[in-house]
C-alpha positions as CSV (number, residue, x, y, z in Angstrom):
1,M,25.0,34.3,-31.4
2,Y,25.1,31.4,-29.1
3,F,22.7,29.5,-26.9
4,A,23.1,27.0,-24.2
5,K,20.7,24.2,-23.8
6,L,20.4,23.9,-19.8
7,E,19.7,20.1,-19.3
8,F,20.0,20.4,-15.5
9,F,16.3,21.4,-15.4
10,N,15.4,17.9,-15.8
11,P,14.2,16.8,-12.3
12,F,15.7,13.4,-11.2
13,S,19.4,13.6,-12.0
14,R,19.3,17.3,-13.0
15,S,21.0,16.2,-16.2
16,I,20.3,15.2,-19.8
17,K,20.6,11.6,-18.8
18,D,16.9,11.7,-17.5
19,R,15.7,11.7,-21.1
20,A,17.6,8.5,-22.0
21,V,16.9,6.7,-18.8
22,F,13.3,7.5,-18.9
23,N,12.9,6.3,-22.5
24,M,14.8,3.2,-21.9
25,L,12.6,2.3,-18.8
26,M,9.3,3.1,-20.6
27,N,10.2,1.2,-23.6
28,A,11.6,-1.8,-21.5
29,K,8.3,-1.8,-19.6
30,R,6.2,-1.7,-22.7
31,R,8.1,-4.7,-24.0
32,G,7.6,-6.6,-20.8
33,D,11.4,-6.7,-20.1
34,I,10.8,-5.2,-16.6
35,N,8.2,-5.2,-14.0
36,G,8.0,-4.6,-10.2
37,N,9.9,-7.9,-9.5
38,N,13.0,-7.1,-11.5
39,R,16.3,-5.8,-10.2
40,L,18.1,-3.4,-12.4
41,F,22.1,-3.4,-12.9
42,E,23.9,-0.7,-14.8
43,A,27.5,0.4,-15.4
44,T,27.6,4.3,-14.7
45,S,29.9,6.9,-13.8
46,G,27.2,9.4,-12.6
47,N,24.1,10.9,-13.9
48,V,22.6,7.8,-15.6
49,G,23.0,5.9,-12.2
50,I,21.4,8.9,-10.3
51,S,18.4,9.2,-12.7
52,M,18.0,5.3,-12.9
53,A,18.1,5.1,-9.1
54,A,15.5,7.8,-8.8
55,L,13.2,6.3,-11.4
56,S,13.5,2.9,-10.1
57,N,12.3,4.1,-6.9
58,V,9.2,5.5,-8.6
59,M,8.8,2.2,-10.3
60,G,9.3,0.0,-7.3
61,I,12.5,-1.5,-8.7
62,D,15.8,-2.4,-6.8
63,F,18.8,-0.8,-8.4
64,R,22.5,-1.7,-8.3
65,A,25.0,0.8,-9.9
66,Y,28.6,-0.5,-11.0
67,L,30.8,2.5,-11.0
68,P,34.4,2.8,-12.4
69,K,37.2,3.8,-9.8
70,P,37.5,7.5,-10.6
71,T,33.7,8.1,-10.1
72,P,33.3,11.4,-7.8
73,K,32.4,10.6,-4.1
74,T,29.4,12.9,-4.5
75,T,27.9,10.6,-7.0
76,E,28.2,7.7,-4.7
77,V,26.7,9.5,-1.7
78,L,23.8,10.7,-3.9
79,L,23.1,7.1,-5.0
80,G,23.1,6.0,-1.4
81,V,20.5,8.7,-0.5
82,L,18.5,7.4,-3.2
83,G,18.7,3.8,-1.8
84,A,20.7,2.3,-4.6
85,E,23.3,-0.7,-4.1
86,V,26.5,0.7,-5.0
87,V,29.5,-1.4,-6.3
88,R,32.7,0.5,-7.1
89,T,35.0,-1.5,-9.4
90,D,38.6,-1.3,-10.3
91,F,37.8,-0.3,-13.9
92,E,39.6,3.2,-14.8
93,T,36.8,3.9,-17.2
94,I,33.7,2.5,-18.6
95,D,35.0,0.8,-21.6
96,P,33.6,-2.3,-23.5
97,T,35.2,-4.6,-21.1
98,M,33.5,-3.1,-18.0
99,V,30.3,-3.0,-19.9
100,S,30.6,-6.8,-20.7
101,Y,31.4,-7.4,-17.0
102,V,28.2,-5.7,-15.9
103,V,26.2,-7.6,-18.6
104,E,27.5,-10.8,-17.2
105,E,26.8,-9.9,-13.7
106,A,23.2,-9.1,-14.5
107,K,22.8,-12.5,-16.3
108,K,24.2,-14.4,-13.2
109,A,21.8,-12.6,-10.9
110,G,18.7,-12.9,-13.2
111,A,18.8,-9.0,-13.4
112,V,17.8,-6.6,-16.0
113,N,20.8,-4.5,-17.6
114,L,19.4,-1.8,-19.9
115,N,23.0,-1.0,-21.0
116,Q,22.9,2.7,-22.0
117,F,25.9,2.1,-24.2
118,E,24.3,-0.2,-26.6
119,N,20.5,0.5,-26.1
120,D,19.0,2.3,-29.0
121,D,16.4,3.6,-26.7
122,N,19.2,5.9,-25.6
123,F,19.8,7.4,-29.0
124,E,16.1,7.5,-29.8
125,A,15.3,9.6,-26.7
126,H,17.6,12.4,-28.3
127,Y,16.6,12.0,-32.0
128,K,13.0,12.1,-31.4
129,Y,12.8,14.4,-28.3
130,T,15.8,16.5,-27.4
131,A,16.7,17.4,-31.1
132,K,13.0,18.4,-31.9
133,E,12.9,20.5,-28.6
134,I,16.0,22.4,-29.7
135,D,14.6,22.9,-33.3
136,E,11.3,24.1,-32.1
137,Q,12.9,26.5,-29.7
138,L,15.2,28.0,-32.3
139,K,12.2,28.2,-34.8
140,S,10.4,30.2,-32.4
141,I,13.0,33.0,-32.7
142,G,13.5,32.4,-36.4
143,K,16.8,30.7,-36.1
144,R,18.4,27.4,-37.3
145,P,21.7,26.1,-35.8
146,T,24.8,26.7,-37.8
147,A,26.6,24.4,-35.4
148,I,26.0,22.3,-32.3
149,I,28.7,21.6,-29.8
150,A,28.2,18.6,-27.5
151,G,30.3,16.1,-25.3
152,I,30.8,12.4,-26.3
153,G,30.0,10.0,-23.6
154,T,27.6,7.2,-24.7
155,S,27.3,9.2,-27.8
156,G,23.6,9.0,-27.3
157,H,22.8,12.7,-27.3
158,I,25.4,13.8,-29.8
159,G,24.3,10.9,-32.1
160,G,20.6,11.8,-32.0
161,L,21.3,15.4,-32.5
162,A,23.7,14.8,-35.4
163,K,21.1,12.7,-37.1
164,Y,18.2,15.0,-36.8
165,F,19.8,18.1,-37.6
166,K,21.8,16.8,-40.6
167,E,18.7,15.4,-42.1
168,R,17.1,18.9,-42.0
169,Y,19.9,21.6,-42.2
170,D,23.5,22.0,-43.0
171,T,24.4,22.0,-39.3
172,K,28.0,21.3,-38.3
173,V,28.2,18.9,-35.2
174,I,31.3,19.3,-33.0
175,G,32.0,16.7,-30.5
176,V,34.1,17.2,-27.3
177,V,36.3,14.5,-25.6
178,P,38.9,14.5,-22.9
179,A,42.5,14.9,-24.1
180,E,44.8,11.9,-24.0
181,G,45.4,10.8,-20.4
182,E,42.7,12.9,-19.1
183,S,39.4,12.0,-17.2
184,I,36.4,14.3,-17.3
185,P,33.1,13.1,-15.8
186,G,30.4,12.5,-18.4
187,I,32.7,12.5,-21.6
188,K,35.0,9.8,-22.9
189,R,37.6,9.4,-25.5
190,L,36.8,7.6,-28.8
191,E,38.9,4.6,-27.8
192,T,36.0,3.5,-25.6
193,K,34.0,2.9,-28.9
194,P,30.9,5.0,-28.3
195,K,28.3,3.3,-30.5
196,W,26.4,5.9,-32.1
197,F,29.3,8.4,-32.8
198,F,30.3,6.0,-35.7
199,Q,26.8,5.8,-37.1
200,V,26.4,9.5,-37.8
201,E,28.3,12.4,-39.3
202,I,30.4,14.4,-36.8
203,D,32.4,17.2,-38.4
204,E,35.1,17.6,-35.9
205,V,36.2,16.3,-32.4
206,I,38.0,18.7,-30.0
207,E,40.1,17.4,-27.1
208,V,39.9,19.4,-23.8
209,T,41.9,18.8,-20.6
210,K,40.2,18.5,-17.2
211,R,41.8,21.6,-16.1
212,E,40.4,23.5,-19.1
213,A,36.9,22.0,-18.4
214,I,37.0,23.5,-14.9
215,E,38.1,26.7,-16.1
216,G,35.4,26.7,-18.5
217,A,32.9,26.1,-16.0
218,I,34.3,28.8,-13.8
219,E,34.2,31.3,-16.6
220,V,30.5,30.8,-17.1
221,A,29.8,31.1,-13.4
222,R,31.5,34.4,-12.9
223,R,30.2,35.8,-16.3
224,D,26.7,34.4,-16.4
225,G,26.1,33.2,-12.9
226,L,25.3,29.7,-14.0
227,L,26.9,26.7,-12.0
228,I,27.5,24.2,-14.9
229,G,29.2,20.8,-14.8
230,L,32.6,19.7,-16.0
231,S,31.4,18.2,-19.3
232,S,29.6,21.6,-19.9
233,G,32.7,23.4,-19.1
234,A,34.5,21.3,-21.6
235,V,31.9,22.1,-24.2
236,V,32.6,25.8,-23.6
237,K,36.3,25.5,-24.0
238,A,35.8,23.5,-27.2
239,F,33.5,26.4,-28.5
240,E,36.2,28.9,-27.9
241,K,38.7,26.7,-29.8
242,V,36.5,26.6,-32.9
243,I,34.5,29.9,-32.9
244,D,37.1,31.8,-34.9
245,K,37.2,29.1,-37.7
246,L,33.5,28.8,-37.9
247,G,32.5,32.5,-38.0
248,E,29.4,34.2,-37.3
249,G,26.1,32.1,-36.9
250,T,23.7,30.5,-34.5
251,Y,25.5,28.0,-32.1
252,V,24.1,25.7,-29.7
253,L,26.1,24.5,-26.8
254,I,24.7,21.4,-24.7
255,F,25.2,21.7,-21.0
256,P,24.4,18.3,-19.7
257,D,24.4,19.2,-16.0
258,D,25.1,21.4,-13.3
259,G,28.1,22.0,-11.1
260,F,27.0,20.7,-7.8
261,K,28.3,17.0,-8.2
262,Y,31.8,18.2,-8.9
263,V,32.6,20.3,-5.8
264,E,35.7,18.3,-5.2
265,A,37.1,19.1,-8.5
266,F,36.3,22.7,-8.2
267,E,37.8,22.8,-4.6
268,A,41.0,21.2,-5.9
269,Y,41.4,23.7,-8.7
270,L,40.7,26.7,-6.4
271,R,43.3,25.4,-3.9
272,G,45.9,25.4,-6.7
273,E,46.2,21.5,-6.5
274,M,45.9,20.9,-10.2
C-alpha cells in the first residue's frame, strides 16, 4: 500500500517550499531580523523563490531572486508576475559557491539573506509540522510508515522527516537524487553538500535520470490523473526501483509540487527531443 503526500495544495508556490519559507520568514520576523524596510535576497532554482516572492508581497518586502543558469523559463516568468527582481547567474547549480556569492551580495546591499540551505528554520518546518501531519494522517487509518521516499534538495524536508520518524518508528527513509551529469529541478546530488542530509540517518539514496523523472510524472498523469512535477516523478521512479527489495508495507511518497512549471521539459520529451 502506498500513499502520496500532495504538497502542491500549499497556496503560494503550490509546493512543499511554502512550509519552509513561511517558517523562515515568521521566525526571522519574531527575532527582529526583518521588517517592512528590509530587502530580501535568496538563491533559488524555483519554488522557494516563488514562495518567497509571494510571501514578501504579503509582508511588504522587496525580494530579489538569484537563479542558476538552468532554471526553467517558467519560473522566471512567475517571479516576474509576482514582482520579484530576478538575477540569472552563470552558476550551473546552487552549490556552496553560489550560496556564498548570494550571502556576500546581500551583505553588500544591506539586504537579508534567509539562506534556505543553512537556515535550521527550514529543517524545523518539516520536523515539527510536515512530519507530524503525515504521522497523524496515517494514524487516522491505523497505519505507520514502512518507508518514506523523498527527494534531496536543500535536504530540509527529507532531513526533518527522517529525524521525526526514526525517533518514533522503524521507518526506512529513501532519498532521491539526479544521476551523475543530470539536472532535475528541485533535487540535487550529494556533492552540493545538503546540510541536513549528513545530520540524520538516510537508509539509501537512489539515482534517477531526468528522462526517468519525466516518465514517472507521465505515468502518474496517465494512471491517476495527477499532474505532478519532475522531482515527484523522480520519487515515483525511485520507489519502483526499491519496492521489490522492501516488500509489502505502507509507503509514503513525497510529491513536492505539480507539473505546470515543467511544461517545457514535458514538451521536449513528447517531441522526442530527449
